[in-house]
C-alpha positions as CSV (number, residue, x, y, z in Angstrom):
1,M,-3.7,-14.4,3.8
2,I,-4.9,-11.7,3.5
3,F,-2.4,-9.5,1.2
4,Y,-2.8,-6.2,1.6
5,V,-1.3,-3.8,-0.8
6,F,-0.5,-0.2,-0.8
7,I,0.7,1.3,-4.0
8,D,1.2,5.6,-2.4
9,G,-0.8,8.0,-5.2
10,I,-2.7,6.5,-7.8
11,G,-6.5,7.2,-8.6
12,F,-9.3,7.0,-11.1
13,G,-8.7,9.0,-14.2
14,E,-9.6,9.7,-17.0
15,N,-9.3,7.8,-20.7
16,N,-6.3,11.0,-21.8
17,P,-3.0,8.8,-22.9
18,D,-2.0,12.9,-22.5
19,K,-2.9,13.0,-19.7
20,N,-3.1,10.0,-17.9
21,P,-0.5,7.2,-18.2
22,F,-2.4,4.8,-17.3
23,S,-4.3,5.4,-20.2
24,K,-1.6,5.3,-21.7
25,Y,0.2,1.9,-20.5
26,A,-1.6,-0.2,-18.6
27,K,-2.4,-3.6,-19.8
28,G,-3.9,-5.3,-16.2
29,I,-5.2,-4.4,-13.1
30,F,-5.3,-1.0,-13.4
31,L,-6.5,-0.6,-17.0
32,P,-9.7,1.2,-15.3
33,L,-7.6,3.9,-13.1
34,G,-7.0,5.0,-17.0
35,G,-11.1,5.1,-17.8
36,K,-11.2,1.7,-19.3
37,T,-12.8,-1.8,-18.8
38,I,-11.0,-5.1,-18.3
39,P,-11.0,-6.9,-22.1
40,E,-12.6,-9.5,-22.6
41,D,-9.7,-12.1,-23.6
42,S,-7.7,-11.0,-20.5
43,P,-6.9,-14.0,-18.3
44,S,-10.2,-14.6,-16.0
45,R,-8.4,-13.8,-12.7
46,L,-8.8,-9.8,-13.8
47,K,-11.9,-9.6,-15.0
48,E,-13.4,-11.6,-11.8
49,L,-12.0,-8.3,-10.1
50,T,-14.1,-6.2,-7.7
51,Y,-13.6,-2.6,-8.4
52,L,-14.7,0.0,-5.3
53,K,-14.3,3.9,-6.1
54,T,-12.8,5.5,-2.1
55,D,-12.4,8.9,-0.9
56,A,-9.6,10.1,0.4
57,S,-10.7,13.0,1.1
58,M,-13.5,11.7,4.2
59,G,-14.3,14.8,5.3
60,I,-11.9,16.9,4.7
61,K,-11.0,19.9,2.2
62,G,-8.4,20.2,0.3
63,L,-5.5,17.8,-1.7
64,P,-5.5,13.8,0.5
65,Q,-1.3,13.6,2.0
66,S,0.4,11.5,3.0
67,A,0.3,11.2,6.9
68,T,-3.4,11.3,7.4
69,G,-4.1,8.9,4.7
70,Q,-1.8,5.8,5.5
71,T,-2.4,6.0,9.5
72,S,-6.1,5.8,8.2
73,L,-5.7,3.4,6.8
74,W,-3.9,1.3,8.8
75,T,-5.4,1.8,12.0
76,G,-9.5,2.3,10.9
77,I,-9.3,6.3,12.4
78,N,-10.3,9.1,10.6
79,A,-7.1,11.0,11.3
80,C,-7.8,13.8,8.4
81,Q,-11.0,14.9,10.6
82,V,-8.7,14.7,14.1
83,L,-6.3,16.9,12.8
84,N,-9.6,18.3,10.9
85,R,-6.7,18.8,7.6
86,H,-4.8,16.6,5.5
87,M,-0.8,15.9,6.6
88,S,1.4,15.2,3.7
89,G,5.6,13.6,4.8
90,F,5.9,11.9,8.2
91,P,3.7,10.8,11.2
92,T,3.2,13.9,13.9
93,F,2.8,12.9,17.1
94,T,-0.9,12.4,17.7
95,L,-0.8,10.3,14.3
96,K,1.9,8.4,16.1
97,R,-0.5,8.0,19.5
98,I,-3.3,7.0,16.7
99,I,-0.9,4.0,15.6
100,A,0.2,3.3,18.4
101,K,-3.1,1.9,19.5
102,Y,-4.6,0.9,17.1
103,S,-2.1,-0.4,13.8
104,I,-3.5,-2.9,12.0
105,I,-0.3,-5.4,12.6
106,R,-0.8,-4.7,16.9
107,I,-4.7,-5.0,16.8
108,L,-4.5,-8.5,14.3
109,E,-1.3,-10.2,16.7
110,E,-2.9,-8.7,20.5
111,N,-5.8,-11.0,19.6
112,G,-4.1,-14.2,17.6
113,F,-3.5,-13.8,14.1
114,K,0.1,-13.7,12.5
115,A,0.3,-10.2,10.9
116,D,3.1,-8.7,9.0
117,L,4.9,-6.1,7.4
118,L,6.6,-7.4,4.0
119,N,9.2,-4.5,3.2
120,C,13.2,-5.2,4.1
121,Y,15.0,-2.5,5.1
122,T,18.7,-1.9,4.4
123,P,20.9,-1.7,6.6
124,G,21.4,2.2,5.7
125,F,17.7,2.5,7.3
126,A,18.4,2.2,10.5
127,E,21.4,5.2,10.3
128,H,19.5,7.2,8.2
129,I,16.5,7.2,11.2
130,K,19.1,7.8,13.2
131,K,19.8,10.8,12.1
132,H,16.9,11.8,10.8
133,P,14.5,10.0,14.1
134,R,11.1,11.4,12.2
135,H,11.6,10.4,8.9
136,V,9.5,6.9,9.8
137,S,7.0,6.6,7.9
138,A,3.1,5.4,8.5
139,S,3.7,2.0,7.6
140,T,7.2,1.6,9.5
141,L,5.6,2.5,12.6
142,I,2.8,-0.5,12.6
143,Q,5.3,-2.6,12.5
144,M,7.2,-0.6,15.3
145,A,3.9,-0.7,17.3
146,A,3.5,-4.4,17.6
147,D,6.8,-5.1,19.0
148,K,7.9,-6.7,15.7
149,P,11.2,-6.6,14.4
150,L,11.9,-4.7,10.6
151,K,12.6,-7.1,7.8
152,G,16.1,-6.6,6.5
153,M,17.8,-8.4,4.1
154,D,18.0,-12.1,5.2
155,D,14.3,-11.9,4.9
156,L,14.6,-10.8,1.6
157,R,17.3,-13.2,0.9
158,D,14.4,-16.1,1.5
159,G,11.6,-14.5,0.3
160,K,10.2,-13.7,2.9
161,G,9.8,-10.4,2.7
162,L,9.0,-8.5,-0.5
163,Y,12.0,-4.9,-1.3
164,M,10.1,-0.7,-2.9
165,D,11.4,-1.5,-5.4
166,I,10.1,-5.2,-7.4
167,S,12.7,-5.3,-9.5
168,R,16.0,-4.2,-7.4
169,D,16.8,-0.9,-9.5
170,F,17.1,1.0,-7.0
171,L,18.6,-1.0,-4.0
172,R,21.4,-2.0,-6.8
173,K,21.8,1.5,-6.9
174,F,21.7,2.9,-3.6
175,G,22.4,-0.9,-1.4
176,R,26.3,-0.4,-2.2
177,D,27.5,1.0,0.5
178,F,25.8,-1.4,2.7
179,I,25.1,-5.2,0.5
180,D,28.2,-7.2,-1.7
181,K,28.2,-6.5,-5.1
182,D,27.8,-9.8,-5.5
183,D,25.2,-10.9,-3.5
184,P,22.5,-12.3,-4.3
185,V,20.0,-10.3,-3.5
186,L,21.4,-6.9,-5.9
187,E,20.2,-9.7,-9.1
188,V,16.7,-8.1,-11.0
189,Q,13.9,-9.7,-10.3
190,D,10.9,-11.3,-12.3
191,P,7.7,-8.7,-11.5
192,Y,5.5,-11.9,-11.8
193,K,8.1,-14.2,-10.5
194,T,7.8,-12.0,-6.9
195,G,4.6,-11.9,-6.8
196,K,3.9,-15.4,-7.7
197,E,6.5,-16.9,-5.2
198,I,5.3,-13.8,-1.9
199,I,2.2,-15.7,-1.7
200,P,3.0,-19.4,-0.8
201,A,5.8,-17.8,1.4
202,M,3.6,-16.3,3.6
203,K,0.9,-18.9,4.0
204,D,1.1,-19.0,7.7
205,H,0.5,-15.5,7.7
206,T,-3.6,-13.4,8.0
207,L,-2.4,-10.7,6.8
208,C,0.6,-9.0,4.6
209,I,0.8,-5.8,4.1
210,Y,3.3,-4.2,1.6
211,E,4.1,-0.7,0.5
212,Y,4.9,0.3,-2.7
213,F,5.3,4.7,-2.4
214,I,7.6,4.7,-6.1
215,T,4.3,5.8,-7.5
216,D,3.4,8.9,-6.3
217,K,7.5,10.0,-6.3
218,V,7.4,10.1,-10.4
219,G,3.4,12.1,-9.9
220,H,5.3,14.4,-8.6
221,K,8.0,14.7,-10.8
222,M,5.5,14.1,-13.9
223,N,8.1,11.4,-15.0
224,W,6.5,9.6,-17.8
225,K,8.8,7.0,-17.9
226,G,9.1,6.5,-15.2
227,A,5.4,6.3,-14.3
228,E,5.6,3.3,-17.7
229,K,7.7,1.2,-15.7
230,C,6.1,1.4,-12.2
231,I,3.0,0.0,-14.1
232,S,4.5,-2.3,-15.6
233,D,6.4,-3.9,-12.8
234,L,3.1,-3.5,-11.0
235,E,0.4,-5.3,-13.1
236,D,3.0,-8.3,-13.9
237,F,4.1,-8.5,-9.7
238,L,-0.2,-7.9,-9.3
239,L,-0.7,-10.8,-12.1
240,G,1.6,-12.7,-10.4
241,V,0.5,-12.7,-7.0
242,L,-3.7,-12.5,-8.9
243,D,-2.6,-16.7,-10.7
244,A,-0.6,-17.4,-6.6
245,M,-3.8,-17.3,-4.6
246,D,-6.3,-19.1,-4.5
247,P,-9.9,-16.7,-4.0
248,E,-11.0,-19.7,-1.9
249,Q,-8.7,-19.1,1.1
250,D,-6.9,-15.5,0.5
251,Q,-7.9,-11.6,-0.1
252,L,-6.5,-9.6,-2.3
253,I,-6.4,-5.8,-0.7
254,L,-5.2,-3.3,-3.4
255,T,-5.6,0.4,-2.5
256,S,-3.7,4.3,-2.3
257,D,-4.1,7.2,0.0
258,H,-4.1,9.6,-2.3
259,G,-4.2,11.1,-6.4
260,N,-1.9,11.9,-7.4
261,L,0.1,9.1,-10.3
262,E,-3.3,9.2,-13.0
263,D,-2.1,13.2,-14.2
264,L,0.6,13.6,-14.7
265,T,-0.7,17.2,-15.8
266,V,-0.2,19.3,-12.2
267,D,2.7,17.9,-10.0
268,V,0.4,17.3,-7.0
269,H,-2.7,15.3,-5.5
270,T,-5.7,15.1,-6.9
271,V,-8.5,14.3,-4.8
272,N,-9.7,12.0,-8.0
273,P,-11.4,9.0,-6.0
274,V,-8.1,6.8,-5.1
275,P,-8.9,2.2,-6.1
276,T,-9.6,0.0,-3.3
277,I,-9.1,-2.9,-5.6
278,L,-10.9,-6.8,-3.9
279,Y,-10.6,-10.2,-4.5
280,G,-10.5,-13.6,-3.0
281,K,-12.1,-15.6,-0.1
282,Y,-14.4,-12.0,1.7
283,T,-14.9,-9.6,-1.5
284,E,-17.8,-10.5,-1.4
285,Q,-18.2,-9.5,2.7
286,M,-16.3,-6.7,2.1
287,K,-17.2,-4.4,-1.1
288,D,-20.6,-3.0,0.3
289,K,-18.2,-2.3,3.8
290,I,-15.4,-0.4,2.1
291,H,-16.7,3.6,1.7
292,A,-13.5,5.6,2.3
293,L,-9.8,4.8,3.8
294,K,-11.3,4.4,7.0
295,D,-13.2,1.4,6.3
296,I,-10.3,-0.7,5.2
297,P,-9.5,-2.3,8.6
298,H,-12.7,-1.6,10.3
299,A,-13.5,-4.5,7.1
300,I,-11.1,-6.9,8.1
301,Y,-11.9,-7.2,11.6
302,D,-15.5,-7.9,10.5
303,C,-14.7,-11.1,8.0
304,L,-11.7,-12.0,10.9
305,G,-14.6,-11.7,13.5
306,V,-12.0,-8.9,15.9
307,Q,-14.0,-7.2,18.2
308,I,-13.1,-3.7,18.8
309,Q,-14.1,0.1,19.5
310,M,-12.5,2.6,18.4
311,S,-13.2,7.0,18.1
312,E,-11.7,10.1,16.8
313,Q,-12.6,11.9,19.3
314,E,-10.0,10.3,21.5
315,F,-7.2,12.0,20.0
316,V,-8.7,15.3,19.1
317,Q,-7.4,17.0,21.9
318,T,-3.7,16.6,20.8
319,S,-4.9,17.4,17.6
320,S,-2.8,20.7,17.5
321,N,0.5,18.5,16.0
């Protein structure tokens, strides 16, 4: 299985604990984002990780943004080049067209592979998008483009999906209007255990995608306490993932859409390179092919033997939207 983890708004930063929460709080997989190295006495799998500094700007000036960056990560199209700018927030008409045609989940499903978005949504999400139909993220759209249902609370209960907040603090706080207070789905989760259990639960899949976006929200708020919580939860979760993976059979790909959390002296994104962290079966095959966000889907297709032709030019005519 390929586990493609997207963490919103993280980049490589300075070894400066007054500026960079990765420098101050990271103890494991995120140490290099804080300008540090993985210690020799770390768990062996952490020392086997490959870190790539990945270009989120992709030839366009200005601060990289979510809508274009995520579209590129999920399709292999340079969305910034299509629009000739970086686009924040939710995908525009043109970006939705790109996702509809080149969603990595759709492409893999059409080529006989089983692919899925693991994020689980509350019943409240359906109500929200009825009122605000434009408020659908790029990651949600890649699942919809494949005509696959979004995962819900039953999937979360059954261990077949993940909530956007690993420990489910947000779910307990904001899901009360839709979920019974005694429902086990609201129980506090151990991030390490969650990571270790999701890999065997999804072994029948070729590709699973998980989106974690609280890091970007914390970065915009310049929230050090929130940053500490995110880093701790994610490092424990990812260590569980690594411990559950068979490096001869499985592959971890972890990346981001732009920098942010690595510099809490500002409340905007950064132009720092973002990490692509690799571990497992295809690492040697992938590591020299990934230079920019758009390269990751193509590296996955190459490993799986999927032949696909695509070009940014087919979308440029509608790039004003």
